[in-house]
C-alpha positions in Angstrom: 0.0 0.0 0.0 1.1 3.5 -0.7 0.7 6.0 2.2 1.0 9.7 1.7 2.2 11.7 4.6 -0.5 13.7 6.4 -0.5 15.0 9.9 -1.1 12.5 12.6 -4.5 14.0 13.6 -5.8 13.7 10.0 -4.5 10.2 9.7 -6.3 9.0 12.9 -9.5 10.7 11.8 -9.4 9.1 8.3 -8.4 5.7 9.8 -11.2 5.8 12.3 -13.8 6.6 9.6 -12.5 3.8 7.5 -12.6 1.3 10.4 -16.2 2.2 11.1 -17.1 1.7 7.4 -15.4 -1.6 7.3 -17.5 -2.8 10.2 -20.5 -2.8 7.8 -21.0 -6.3 6.3 -21.4 -5.1 2.7 -18.3 -2.9 2.6 -15.2 -4.5 1.1 -12.8 -1.5 1.0 -12.7 2.0 2.4 -9.9 4.4 1.9 -9.0 8.1 1.7 -7.0 9.1 -1.3 -4.9 12.2 -1.9 -4.9 14.2 -5.1 -2.3 11.8 -6.7 -4.3 8.7 -5.9 -2.1 7.6 -3.0 -3.9 5.8 -0.1 -3.7 8.0 3.0 -5.6 5.7 5.3 -7.9 2.7 5.1 -7.8 -0.5 3.2 -9.6 -3.8 2.7 -11.7 -5.5 5.3 -9.9 -8.4 6.9 -10.4 -11.6 4.9 -11.2 -9.8 1.6 -9.0 -10.8 -1.3 -8.3 -7.8 -3.5 -9.4 -8.2 -7.2 -6.3 -6.3 -8.4 -2.6 -6.2 -7.4 -1.2 -3.1 -5.8 -0.1 -1.4 -9.0 -3.6 -1.9 -10.6 -5.3 -0.6 -7.5 -3.1 2.6 -7.7 -4.2 3.1 -11.3 -7.8 2.7 -10.3 -7.2 5.2 -7.4 -5.7 7.8 -9.8 -8.5 7.4 -12.3 -11.0 7.8 -9.4 -9.4 11.0 -8.2 -9.2 12.4 -11.7 -12.8 11.6 -12.5 -13.9 13.1 -9.2 -12.0 16.3 -9.8 -13.2 16.6 -13.4 -16.8 16.2 -12.3 -16.3 19.3 -10.1 -15.9 21.4 -13.3 -19.7 21.1 -13.8 -20.6 22.1 -10.2 -21.5 25.7 -11.3 -24.2 24.5 -13.8 -25.4 21.2 -12.3 -24.7 21.6 -8.6 -22.2 20.0 -6.4 -21.7 16.2 -6.8 -22.9 14.4 -3.7 -21.2 11.2 -4.7 -20.5 9.0 -7.7 -21.1 5.3 -8.1 -19.9 2.7 -10.5 -21.8 -0.6 -10.7 -19.5 -3.4 -11.9 -20.1 -7.1 -12.1 -18.0 -7.9 -9.0 -18.2 -4.7 -6.9 -19.9 -1.4 -6.6 -17.6 1.6 -6.0 -18.5 4.9 -4.4 -16.6 8.2 -4.6 -17.0 11.1 -2.2 -14.9 14.3 -2.6 -14.0 15.8 0.8 -12.0 19.1 0.3 -8.7 17.9 -1.1 -9.2 14.2 -0.3 -11.4 11.5 -1.9 -13.2 8.8 0.1 -13.2 5.7 -2.1 -15.4 2.8 -1.0 -16.3 -0.6 -2.6 -19.1 -2.8 -1.6 -20.6 -6.2 -2.6 -22.4 -6.0 -5.9 -25.8 -7.0 -4.5 -26.5 -4.1 -2.2 -29.0 -1.3 -2.6 -26.8 1.5 -3.9 -28.7 4.5 -2.5 -29.1 2.8 0.9 -25.4 2.0 1.1 -24.4 5.5 -0.1 -26.5 7.1 2.6 -25.0 4.7 5.2 -21.5 5.7 4.1 -22.4 9.4 4.3 -23.8 8.9 7.9 -20.9 6.9 9.1 -18.3 9.2 7.6 -20.1 12.4 8.7 -19.8 13.7 5.1 
């Protein structure tokens, strides 16, 4: 895993939020990413086998951050993005922009997307 340096207080806050999310049965991964796609805090739930190796996950994280930041270009006309979701065959991914960080979460593919997104928002205090 790649960890970007942040101050200790931020790290503990992000880490605590990720741990709370990972307690939910449907959540596979919860992590905070910096603007370069580096994982600041979080990771996979214990016992979950990642679907990609570390280098592929980093590429996914970069793409996620770029997409999230690009979507902000349309905030003026369309309103602020609350979150983005991608439904895939094996997982559902959720992206939340929080100031200069991105919360990236993946869940099992069988969940109710809106219900899970609202749960993530509540747990993360977004």
